[in-house]
N, CA, C and O atoms as a Maestro MAE file, in Angstrom:
{
 s_m_m2io_version
 :::
 2.0.0
}

f_m_ct {
 s_m_title
 :::
 protein
 m_atom[292] {
  # First column is atom index #
  i_m_mmod_type
  r_m_x_coord
  r_m_y_coord
  r_m_z_coord
  i_m_residue_number
  s_m_chain_name
  s_m_pdb_residue_name
  s_m_pdb_atom_name
  i_m_atomic_number
  :::
  1 25 76.217 254.213 55.323 1 A "UNK " " N  " 7
  2 3 76.904 255.487 55.115 1 A "UNK " " CA " 6
  3 2 77.804 255.358 53.978 1 A "UNK " " C  " 6
  4 15 78.576 254.402 53.907 1 A "UNK " " O  " 8
  5 25 77.750 256.318 53.027 2 A "UNK " " N  " 7
  6 3 78.569 256.327 51.809 2 A "UNK " " CA " 6
  7 2 79.946 256.872 52.172 2 A "UNK " " C  " 6
  8 15 80.083 257.635 53.129 2 A "UNK " " O  " 8
  9 25 80.971 256.478 51.405 3 A "UNK " " N  " 7
  10 3 82.325 256.950 51.602 3 A "UNK " " CA " 6
  11 2 82.351 258.499 51.410 3 A "UNK " " C  " 6
  12 15 81.803 259.054 50.457 3 A "UNK " " O  " 8
  13 25 83.007 259.122 52.355 4 A "UNK " " N  " 7
  14 3 83.021 260.610 52.383 4 A "UNK " " CA " 6
  15 2 81.897 261.232 53.072 4 A "UNK " " C  " 6
  16 15 82.003 262.412 53.404 4 A "UNK " " O  " 8
  17 25 80.795 260.555 53.336 5 A "UNK " " N  " 7
  18 3 79.652 261.077 53.981 5 A "UNK " " CA " 6
  19 2 80.012 261.268 55.546 5 A "UNK " " C  " 6
  20 15 80.589 260.384 56.178 5 A "UNK " " O  " 8
  21 25 79.649 262.415 56.074 6 A "UNK " " N  " 7
  22 3 79.936 262.670 57.471 6 A "UNK " " CA " 6
  23 2 78.926 261.954 58.411 6 A "UNK " " C  " 6
  24 15 77.715 262.063 58.224 6 A "UNK " " O  " 8
  25 25 79.429 261.248 59.385 7 A "UNK " " N  " 7
  26 3 78.461 260.561 60.286 7 A "UNK " " CA " 6
  27 2 77.687 261.494 61.088 7 A "UNK " " C  " 6
  28 15 78.188 262.564 61.436 7 A "UNK " " O  " 8
  29 25 76.410 261.141 61.431 8 A "UNK " " N  " 7
  30 3 75.531 262.047 62.288 8 A "UNK " " CA " 6
  31 2 75.997 261.920 63.731 8 A "UNK " " C  " 6
  32 15 76.370 260.839 64.186 8 A "UNK " " O  " 8
  33 25 75.971 263.007 64.420 9 A "UNK " " N  " 7
  34 3 76.339 263.015 65.844 9 A "UNK " " CA " 6
  35 2 75.344 262.241 66.676 9 A "UNK " " C  " 6
  36 15 74.173 262.146 66.309 9 A "UNK " " O  " 8
  37 25 75.776 261.699 67.764 10 A "UNK " " N  " 7
  38 3 74.823 261.019 68.724 10 A "UNK " " CA " 6
  39 2 74.737 261.744 69.995 10 A "UNK " " C  " 6
  40 15 75.735 262.250 70.507 10 A "UNK " " O  " 8
  41 25 73.567 261.809 70.517 11 A "UNK " " N  " 7
  42 3 73.337 262.461 71.831 11 A "UNK " " CA " 6
  43 2 73.094 261.440 72.942 11 A "UNK " " C  " 6
  44 15 72.267 260.542 72.786 11 A "UNK " " O  " 8
  45 25 73.777 261.565 74.014 12 A "UNK " " N  " 7
  46 3 73.618 260.586 75.187 12 A "UNK " " CA " 6
  47 2 72.729 261.281 76.165 12 A "UNK " " C  " 6
  48 15 73.003 262.391 76.621 12 A "UNK " " O  " 8
  49 25 71.640 260.592 76.483 13 A "UNK " " N  " 7
  50 3 70.771 261.020 77.568 13 A "UNK " " CA " 6
  51 2 71.146 260.212 78.826 13 A "UNK " " C  " 6
  52 15 70.935 259.000 78.866 13 A "UNK " " O  " 8
  53 25 71.667 260.840 79.788 14 A "UNK " " N  " 7
  54 3 72.125 260.192 81.052 14 A "UNK " " CA " 6
  55 2 71.953 261.178 82.201 14 A "UNK " " C  " 6
  56 15 72.139 262.386 82.055 14 A "UNK " " O  " 8
  57 25 71.594 260.615 83.338 15 A "UNK " " N  " 7
  58 3 71.326 261.407 84.528 15 A "UNK " " CA " 6
  59 2 72.544 261.456 85.429 15 A "UNK " " C  " 6
  60 15 72.511 260.977 86.562 15 A "UNK " " O  " 8
  61 25 73.632 262.046 84.912 16 A "UNK " " N  " 7
  62 3 74.851 262.155 85.618 16 A "UNK " " CA " 6
  63 2 75.493 263.569 85.263 16 A "UNK " " C  " 6
  64 15 74.887 264.359 84.540 16 A "UNK " " O  " 8
  65 25 76.613 263.824 85.745 17 A "UNK " " N  " 7
  66 3 77.318 264.989 85.301 17 A "UNK " " CA " 6
  67 2 77.868 264.784 83.931 17 A "UNK " " C  " 6
  68 15 78.021 263.639 83.506 17 A "UNK " " O  " 8
  69 25 78.177 265.846 83.207 18 A "UNK " " N  " 7
  70 3 78.623 265.705 81.845 18 A "UNK " " CA " 6
  71 2 79.945 264.935 81.636 18 A "UNK " " C  " 6
  72 15 80.835 264.937 82.487 18 A "UNK " " O  " 8
  73 25 80.030 264.283 80.474 19 A "UNK " " N  " 7
  74 3 81.350 263.602 80.128 19 A "UNK " " CA " 6
  75 2 82.277 264.710 79.629 19 A "UNK " " C  " 6
  76 15 81.821 265.675 79.016 19 A "UNK " " O  " 8
  77 25 83.535 264.574 79.884 20 A "UNK " " N  " 7
  78 3 84.493 265.594 79.438 20 A "UNK " " CA " 6
  79 2 85.561 265.023 78.469 20 A "UNK " " C  " 6
  80 15 86.222 265.771 77.750 20 A "UNK " " O  " 8
  81 25 85.710 263.687 78.471 21 A "UNK " " N  " 7
  82 3 86.738 263.053 77.675 21 A "UNK " " CA " 6
  83 2 86.140 261.749 77.079 21 A "UNK " " C  " 6
  84 15 85.231 261.151 77.655 21 A "UNK " " O  " 8
  85 25 86.674 261.331 75.916 22 A "UNK " " N  " 7
  86 3 86.305 260.097 75.383 22 A "UNK " " CA " 6
  87 2 87.289 259.694 74.336 22 A "UNK " " C  " 6
  88 15 87.912 260.521 73.671 22 A "UNK " " O  " 8
  89 25 87.411 258.417 74.209 23 A "UNK " " N  " 7
  90 3 88.331 257.921 73.185 23 A "UNK " " CA " 6
  91 2 87.935 256.586 72.715 23 A "UNK " " C  " 6
  92 15 87.304 255.830 73.454 23 A "UNK " " O  " 8
  93 25 88.307 256.232 71.410 24 A "UNK " " N  " 7
  94 3 88.014 254.878 70.875 24 A "UNK " " CA " 6
  95 2 89.134 253.966 71.269 24 A "UNK " " C  " 6
  96 15 90.305 254.314 71.121 24 A "UNK " " O  " 8
  97 25 88.789 252.781 71.779 25 A "UNK " " N  " 7
  98 3 89.814 251.730 72.026 25 A "UNK " " CA " 6
  99 2 89.787 250.714 70.851 25 A "UNK " " C  " 6
  100 15 90.684 249.879 70.732 25 A "UNK " " O  " 8
  101 25 88.765 250.796 69.999 26 A "UNK " " N  " 7
  102 3 88.686 250.038 68.769 26 A "UNK " " CA " 6
  103 2 87.548 250.651 67.925 26 A "UNK " " C  " 6
  104 15 86.915 251.614 68.357 26 A "UNK " " O  " 8
  105 25 87.300 250.128 66.790 27 A "UNK " " N  " 7
  106 3 86.295 250.638 65.901 27 A "UNK " " CA " 6
  107 2 84.893 250.500 66.583 27 A "UNK " " C  " 6
  108 15 83.980 251.279 66.308 27 A "UNK " " O  " 8
  109 25 84.766 249.543 67.429 28 A "UNK " " N  " 7
  110 3 83.443 249.238 68.021 28 A "UNK " " CA " 6
  111 2 83.343 249.564 69.501 28 A "UNK " " C  " 6
  112 15 82.290 249.313 70.087 28 A "UNK " " O  " 8
  113 25 84.332 250.087 70.119 29 A "UNK " " N  " 7
  114 3 84.328 250.431 71.543 29 A "UNK " " CA " 6
  115 2 84.776 251.840 71.830 29 A "UNK " " C  " 6
  116 15 85.798 252.278 71.301 29 A "UNK " " O  " 8
  117 25 84.057 252.550 72.635 30 A "UNK " " N  " 7
  118 3 84.301 253.949 73.004 30 A "UNK " " CA " 6
  119 2 84.287 254.023 74.452 30 A "UNK " " C  " 6
  120 15 83.392 253.433 75.056 30 A "UNK " " O  " 8
  121 25 85.243 254.730 75.132 31 A "UNK " " N  " 7
  122 3 85.233 254.876 76.584 31 A "UNK " " CA " 6
  123 2 85.057 256.415 76.873 31 A "UNK " " C  " 6
  124 15 85.701 257.258 76.249 31 A "UNK " " O  " 8
  125 25 84.201 256.712 77.797 32 A "UNK " " N  " 7
  126 3 84.047 258.126 78.218 32 A "UNK " " CA " 6
  127 2 84.242 258.293 79.693 32 A "UNK " " C  " 6
  128 15 84.095 257.331 80.448 32 A "UNK " " O  " 8
  129 25 84.554 259.432 80.110 33 A "UNK " " N  " 7
  130 3 84.670 259.772 81.530 33 A "UNK " " CA " 6
  131 2 84.358 261.272 81.684 33 A "UNK " " C  " 6
  132 15 84.347 262.033 80.716 33 A "UNK " " O  " 8
  133 25 84.102 261.666 82.963 34 A "UNK " " N  " 7
  134 3 83.731 263.007 83.142 34 A "UNK " " CA " 6
  135 2 83.782 263.459 84.589 34 A "UNK " " C  " 6
  136 15 84.555 262.924 85.383 34 A "UNK " " O  " 8
  137 25 82.972 264.434 84.931 35 A "UNK " " N  " 7
  138 3 83.019 265.036 86.264 35 A "UNK " " CA " 6
  139 2 82.674 264.118 87.355 35 A "UNK " " C  " 6
  140 15 83.106 264.324 88.489 35 A "UNK " " O  " 8
  141 25 81.873 263.053 87.065 36 A "UNK " " N  " 7
  142 3 81.606 261.993 88.082 36 A "UNK " " CA " 6
  143 2 82.721 261.009 88.322 36 A "UNK " " C  " 6
  144 15 82.656 260.212 89.259 36 A "UNK " " O  " 8
  145 25 83.763 261.050 87.475 37 A "UNK " " N  " 7
  146 3 84.927 260.139 87.603 37 A "UNK " " CA " 6
  147 2 84.522 258.677 87.562 37 A "UNK " " C  " 6
  148 15 85.068 257.840 88.281 37 A "UNK " " O  " 8
  149 25 83.561 258.392 86.711 38 A "UNK " " N  " 7
  150 3 83.134 256.973 86.549 38 A "UNK " " CA " 6
  151 2 83.204 256.678 85.062 38 A "UNK " " C  " 6
  152 15 82.327 257.092 84.304 38 A "UNK " " O  " 8
  153 25 84.295 255.927 84.616 39 A "UNK " " N  " 7
  154 3 84.415 255.586 83.223 39 A "UNK " " CA " 6
  155 2 83.300 254.620 82.754 39 A "UNK " " C  " 6
  156 15 82.887 253.722 83.488 39 A "UNK " " O  " 8
  157 25 82.835 254.834 81.524 40 A "UNK " " N  " 7
  158 3 81.747 253.985 80.911 40 A "UNK " " CA " 6
  159 2 82.218 253.594 79.574 40 A "UNK " " C  " 6
  160 15 82.792 254.418 78.862 40 A "UNK " " O  " 8
  161 25 82.005 252.361 79.183 41 A "UNK " " N  " 7
  162 3 82.310 251.975 77.830 41 A "UNK " " CA " 6
  163 2 80.925 251.838 77.004 41 A "UNK " " C  " 6
  164 15 79.867 251.482 77.525 41 A "UNK " " O  " 8
  165 25 81.079 252.159 75.697 42 A "UNK " " N  " 7
  166 3 79.977 251.931 74.809 42 A "UNK " " CA " 6
  167 2 80.507 251.018 73.721 42 A "UNK " " C  " 6
  168 15 81.678 251.052 73.344 42 A "UNK " " O  " 8
  169 25 79.562 250.180 73.225 43 A "UNK " " N  " 7
  170 3 79.881 249.207 72.192 43 A "UNK " " CA " 6
  171 2 78.930 249.395 71.024 43 A "UNK " " C  " 6
  172 15 77.728 249.567 71.226 43 A "UNK " " O  " 8
  173 25 79.458 249.366 69.795 44 A "UNK " " N  " 7
  174 3 78.651 249.515 68.593 44 A "UNK " " CA " 6
  175 2 78.102 248.095 68.256 44 A "UNK " " C  " 6
  176 15 78.882 247.180 67.989 44 A "UNK " " O  " 8
  177 25 76.801 247.927 68.270 45 A "UNK " " N  " 7
  178 3 76.116 246.656 67.912 45 A "UNK " " CA " 6
  179 2 75.097 246.912 66.865 45 A "UNK " " C  " 6
  180 15 74.186 247.720 67.042 45 A "UNK " " O  " 8
  181 25 75.251 246.211 65.749 46 A "UNK " " N  " 7
  182 3 74.336 246.365 64.583 46 A "UNK " " CA " 6
  183 2 74.261 247.910 64.164 46 A "UNK " " C  " 6
  184 15 73.180 248.407 63.848 46 A "UNK " " O  " 8
  185 25 75.342 248.585 64.172 47 A "UNK " " N  " 7
  186 3 75.339 249.977 63.765 47 A "UNK " " CA " 6
  187 2 74.849 250.972 64.754 47 A "UNK " " C  " 6
  188 15 74.777 252.163 64.450 47 A "UNK " " O  " 8
  189 25 74.505 250.523 65.942 48 A "UNK " " N  " 7
  190 3 74.002 251.406 67.012 48 A "UNK " " CA " 6
  191 2 74.860 251.273 68.242 48 A "UNK " " C  " 6
  192 15 75.280 250.190 68.649 48 A "UNK " " O  " 8
  193 25 75.110 252.500 68.842 49 A "UNK " " N  " 7
  194 3 75.940 252.531 70.052 49 A "UNK " " CA " 6
  195 2 75.072 252.164 71.269 49 A "UNK " " C  " 6
  196 15 73.983 252.717 71.423 49 A "UNK " " O  " 8
  197 25 75.523 251.260 72.121 50 A "UNK " " N  " 7
  198 3 74.889 250.789 73.312 50 A "UNK " " CA " 6
  199 2 75.782 250.940 74.492 50 A "UNK " " C  " 6
  200 15 76.988 250.715 74.384 50 A "UNK " " O  " 8
  201 25 75.242 251.310 75.610 51 A "UNK " " N  " 7
  202 3 76.094 251.295 76.858 51 A "UNK " " CA " 6
  203 2 76.526 249.894 77.100 51 A "UNK " " C  " 6
  204 15 75.699 248.983 77.062 51 A "UNK " " O  " 8
  205 25 77.853 249.667 77.361 52 A "UNK " " N  " 7
  206 3 78.345 248.361 77.484 52 A "UNK " " CA " 6
  207 2 78.614 248.030 78.933 52 A "UNK " " C  " 6
  208 15 78.131 247.012 79.427 52 A "UNK " " O  " 8
  209 25 79.401 248.892 79.657 53 A "UNK " " N  " 7
  210 3 79.773 248.592 80.952 53 A "UNK " " CA " 6
  211 2 80.168 249.806 81.764 53 A "UNK " " C  " 6
  212 15 80.767 250.742 81.235 53 A "UNK " " O  " 8
  213 25 79.850 249.799 82.993 54 A "UNK " " N  " 7
  214 3 80.393 250.853 83.917 54 A "UNK " " CA " 6
  215 2 81.658 250.236 84.489 54 A "UNK " " C  " 6
  216 15 81.608 249.196 85.146 54 A "UNK " " O  " 8
  217 25 82.807 250.889 84.235 55 A "UNK " " N  " 7
  218 3 84.047 250.297 84.636 55 A "UNK " " CA " 6
  219 2 84.317 250.339 86.142 55 A "UNK " " C  " 6
  220 15 85.179 249.610 86.632 55 A "UNK " " O  " 8
  221 25 83.610 251.162 86.859 56 A "UNK " " N  " 7
  222 3 83.693 251.185 88.305 56 A "UNK " " CA " 6
  223 2 82.497 250.513 88.887 56 A "UNK " " C  " 6
  224 15 81.449 251.147 89.015 56 A "UNK " " O  " 8
  225 25 82.591 249.311 89.232 57 A "UNK " " N  " 7
  226 3 81.430 248.522 89.681 57 A "UNK " " CA " 6
  227 2 80.731 249.011 90.894 57 A "UNK " " C  " 6
  228 15 79.614 248.573 91.169 57 A "UNK " " O  " 8
  229 25 81.352 249.938 91.671 58 A "UNK " " N  " 7
  230 3 80.773 250.526 92.868 58 A "UNK " " CA " 6
  231 2 79.597 251.540 92.534 58 A "UNK " " C  " 6
  232 15 78.869 251.979 93.424 58 A "UNK " " O  " 8
  233 25 79.470 251.854 91.323 59 A "UNK " " N  " 7
  234 3 78.445 252.846 90.889 59 A "UNK " " CA " 6
  235 2 77.360 252.200 90.055 59 A "UNK " " C  " 6
  236 15 77.405 252.274 88.827 59 A "UNK " " O  " 8
  237 25 76.386 251.569 90.689 60 A "UNK " " N  " 7
  238 3 75.359 250.862 89.979 60 A "UNK " " CA " 6
  239 2 74.342 251.803 89.431 60 A "UNK " " C  " 6
  240 15 73.671 251.416 88.474 60 A "UNK " " O  " 8
  241 25 74.141 253.034 89.940 61 A "UNK " " N  " 7
  242 3 73.176 253.973 89.479 61 A "UNK " " CA " 6
  243 2 73.338 254.463 88.100 61 A "UNK " " C  " 6
  244 15 72.421 255.080 87.558 61 A "UNK " " O  " 8
  245 25 74.557 254.201 87.446 62 A "UNK " " N  " 7
  246 3 74.770 254.625 86.055 62 A "UNK " " CA " 6
  247 2 74.283 253.673 84.982 62 A "UNK " " C  " 6
  248 15 74.486 253.917 83.792 62 A "UNK " " O  " 8
  249 25 73.679 252.651 85.371 63 A "UNK " " N  " 7
  250 3 73.224 251.640 84.416 63 A "UNK " " CA " 6
  251 2 71.968 252.092 83.660 63 A "UNK " " C  " 6
  252 15 71.667 251.529 82.608 63 A "UNK " " O  " 8
  253 25 71.253 253.053 84.144 64 A "UNK " " N  " 7
  254 3 69.974 253.457 83.505 64 A "UNK " " CA " 6
  255 2 70.268 254.646 82.642 64 A "UNK " " C  " 6
  256 15 70.085 255.780 83.084 64 A "UNK " " O  " 8
  257 25 70.714 254.437 81.430 65 A "UNK " " N  " 7
  258 3 70.901 255.552 80.474 65 A "UNK " " CA " 6
  259 2 70.748 254.958 79.057 65 A "UNK " " C  " 6
  260 15 70.972 253.776 78.794 65 A "UNK " " O  " 8
  261 25 70.353 255.871 78.188 66 A "UNK " " N  " 7
  262 3 70.132 255.443 76.732 66 A "UNK " " CA " 6
  263 2 70.830 256.400 75.827 66 A "UNK " " C  " 6
  264 15 71.220 257.503 76.211 66 A "UNK " " O  " 8
  265 25 70.978 255.943 74.604 67 A "UNK " " N  " 7
  266 3 71.625 256.771 73.591 67 A "UNK " " CA " 6
  267 2 70.572 257.060 72.574 67 A "UNK " " C  " 6
  268 15 69.926 256.149 72.057 67 A "UNK " " O  " 8
  269 25 70.385 258.361 72.270 68 A "UNK " " N  " 7
  270 3 69.446 258.765 71.247 68 A "UNK " " CA " 6
  271 2 70.161 259.512 70.155 68 A "UNK " " C  " 6
  272 15 71.021 260.363 70.380 68 A "UNK " " O  " 8
  273 25 69.749 259.139 68.935 69 A "UNK " " N  " 7
  274 3 70.361 259.803 67.730 69 A "UNK " " CA " 6
  275 2 69.764 261.250 67.781 69 A "UNK " " C  " 6
  276 15 68.626 261.473 68.195 69 A "UNK " " O  " 8
  277 25 70.582 262.173 67.349 70 A "UNK " " N  " 7
  278 3 70.110 263.487 67.321 70 A "UNK " " CA " 6
  279 2 71.241 264.491 67.107 70 A "UNK " " C  " 6
  280 15 72.421 264.144 67.044 70 A "UNK " " O  " 8
  281 25 70.841 265.695 67.003 71 A "UNK " " N  " 7
  282 3 71.833 266.801 66.918 71 A "UNK " " CA " 6
  283 2 72.498 266.981 68.187 71 A "UNK " " C  " 6
  284 15 71.876 266.888 69.245 71 A "UNK " " O  " 8
  285 25 73.783 267.243 68.130 72 A "UNK " " N  " 7
  286 3 74.543 267.367 69.460 72 A "UNK " " CA " 6
  287 2 74.454 268.776 69.963 72 A "UNK " " C  " 6
  288 15 75.106 269.091 70.959 72 A "UNK " " O  " 8
  289 25 73.694 269.648 69.346 73 A "UNK " " N  " 7
  290 3 73.698 271.017 69.802 73 A "UNK " " CA " 6
  291 2 72.486 271.222 70.732 73 A "UNK " " C  " 6
  292 15 72.282 272.321 71.247 73 A "UNK " " O  " 8
  :::
 }
 m_bond[291] {
  # First column is bond index #
  i_m_from
  i_m_to
  i_m_order
  :::
  1 1 2 1
  2 2 3 1
  3 3 4 2
  4 3 5 1
  5 5 6 1
  6 6 7 1
  7 7 8 2
  8 7 9 1
  9 9 10 1
  10 10 11 1
  11 11 12 2
  12 11 13 1
  13 13 14 1
  14 14 15 1
  15 15 16 2
  16 15 17 1
  17 17 18 1
  18 18 19 1
  19 19 20 2
  20 19 21 1
  21 21 22 1
  22 22 23 1
  23 23 24 2
  24 23 25 1
  25 25 26 1
  26 26 27 1
  27 27 28 2
  28 27 29 1
  29 29 30 1
  30 30 31 1
  31 31 32 2
  32 31 33 1
  33 33 34 1
  34 34 35 1
  35 35 36 2
  36 35 37 1
  37 37 38 1
  38 38 39 1
  39 39 40 2
  40 39 41 1
  41 41 42 1
  42 42 43 1
  43 43 44 2
  44 43 45 1
  45 45 46 1
  46 46 47 1
  47 47 48 2
  48 47 49 1
  49 49 50 1
  50 50 51 1
  51 51 52 2
  52 51 53 1
  53 53 54 1
  54 54 55 1
  55 55 56 2
  56 55 57 1
  57 57 58 1
  58 58 59 1
  59 59 60 2
  60 59 61 1
  61 61 62 1
  62 62 63 1
  63 63 64 2
  64 63 65 1
  65 65 66 1
  66 66 67 1
  67 67 68 2
  68 67 69 1
  69 69 70 1
  70 70 71 1
  71 71 72 2
  72 71 73 1
  73 73 74 1
  74 74 75 1
  75 75 76 2
  76 75 77 1
  77 77 78 1
  78 78 79 1
  79 79 80 2
  80 79 81 1
  81 81 82 1
  82 82 83 1
  83 83 84 2
  84 83 85 1
  85 85 86 1
  86 86 87 1
  87 87 88 2
  88 87 89 1
  89 89 90 1
  90 90 91 1
  91 91 92 2
  92 91 93 1
  93 93 94 1
  94 94 95 1
  95 95 96 2
  96 95 97 1
  97 97 98 1
  98 98 99 1
  99 99 100 2
  100 99 101 1
  101 101 102 1
  102 102 103 1
  103 103 104 2
  104 103 105 1
  105 105 106 1
  106 106 107 1
  107 107 108 2
  108 107 109 1
  109 109 110 1
  110 110 111 1
  111 111 112 2
  112 111 113 1
  113 113 114 1
  114 114 115 1
  115 115 116 2
  116 115 117 1
  117 117 118 1
  118 118 119 1
  119 119 120 2
  120 119 121 1
  121 121 122 1
  122 122 123 1
  123 123 124 2
  124 123 125 1
  125 125 126 1
  126 126 127 1
  127 127 128 2
  128 127 129 1
  129 129 130 1
  130 130 131 1
  131 131 132 2
  132 131 133 1
  133 133 134 1
  134 134 135 1
  135 135 136 2
  136 135 137 1
  137 137 138 1
  138 138 139 1
  139 139 140 2
  140 139 141 1
  141 141 142 1
  142 142 143 1
  143 143 144 2
  144 143 145 1
  145 145 146 1
  146 146 147 1
  147 147 148 2
  148 147 149 1
  149 149 150 1
  150 150 151 1
  151 151 152 2
  152 151 153 1
  153 153 154 1
  154 154 155 1
  155 155 156 2
  156 155 157 1
  157 157 158 1
  158 158 159 1
  159 159 160 2
  160 159 161 1
  161 161 162 1
  162 162 163 1
  163 163 164 2
  164 163 165 1
  165 165 166 1
  166 166 167 1
  167 167 168 2
  168 167 169 1
  169 169 170 1
  170 170 171 1
  171 171 172 2
  172 171 173 1
  173 173 174 1
  174 174 175 1
  175 175 176 2
  176 175 177 1
  177 177 178 1
  178 178 179 1
  179 179 180 2
  180 179 181 1
  181 181 182 1
  182 182 183 1
  183 183 184 2
  184 183 185 1
  185 185 186 1
  186 186 187 1
  187 187 188 2
  188 187 189 1
  189 189 190 1
  190 190 191 1
  191 191 192 2
  192 191 193 1
  193 193 194 1
  194 194 195 1
  195 195 196 2
  196 195 197 1
  197 197 198 1
  198 198 199 1
  199 199 200 2
  200 199 201 1
  201 201 202 1
  202 202 203 1
  203 203 204 2
  204 203 205 1
  205 205 206 1
  206 206 207 1
  207 207 208 2
  208 207 209 1
  209 209 210 1
  210 210 211 1
  211 211 212 2
  212 211 213 1
  213 213 214 1
  214 214 215 1
  215 215 216 2
  216 215 217 1
  217 217 218 1
  218 218 219 1
  219 219 220 2
  220 219 221 1
  221 221 222 1
  222 222 223 1
  223 223 224 2
  224 223 225 1
  225 225 226 1
  226 226 227 1
  227 227 228 2
  228 227 229 1
  229 229 230 1
  230 230 231 1
  231 231 232 2
  232 231 233 1
  233 233 234 1
  234 234 235 1
  235 235 236 2
  236 235 237 1
  237 237 238 1
  238 238 239 1
  239 239 240 2
  240 239 241 1
  241 241 242 1
  242 242 243 1
  243 243 244 2
  244 243 245 1
  245 245 246 1
  246 246 247 1
  247 247 248 2
  248 247 249 1
  249 249 250 1
  250 250 251 1
  251 251 252 2
  252 251 253 1
  253 253 254 1
  254 254 255 1
  255 255 256 2
  256 255 257 1
  257 257 258 1
  258 258 259 1
  259 259 260 2
  260 259 261 1
  261 261 262 1
  262 262 263 1
  263 263 264 2
  264 263 265 1
  265 265 266 1
  266 266 267 1
  267 267 268 2
  268 267 269 1
  269 269 270 1
  270 270 271 1
  271 271 272 2
  272 271 273 1
  273 273 274 1
  274 274 275 1
  275 275 276 2
  276 275 277 1
  277 277 278 1
  278 278 279 1
  279 279 280 2
  280 279 281 1
  281 281 282 1
  282 282 283 1
  283 283 284 2
  284 283 285 1
  285 285 286 1
  286 286 287 1
  287 287 288 2
  288 287 289 1
  289 289 290 1
  290 290 291 1
  291 291 292 2
  :::
 }
}
């Protein structure tokens, strides 16, 4: 990405209720939470965002999701 170029939005395909909040904890880590009250971290690896960890270990069903590039609309 060139300086001043706007980054493309990412769309998260996940079988849960929607995320309502998110924040960066570093340049390579992003934490989200939402209506399910299960915080999830994402890590940027080789320029791609990957699901990193479900912070509430009691919810194992959240491990099956992917991130797809695309328009956020």
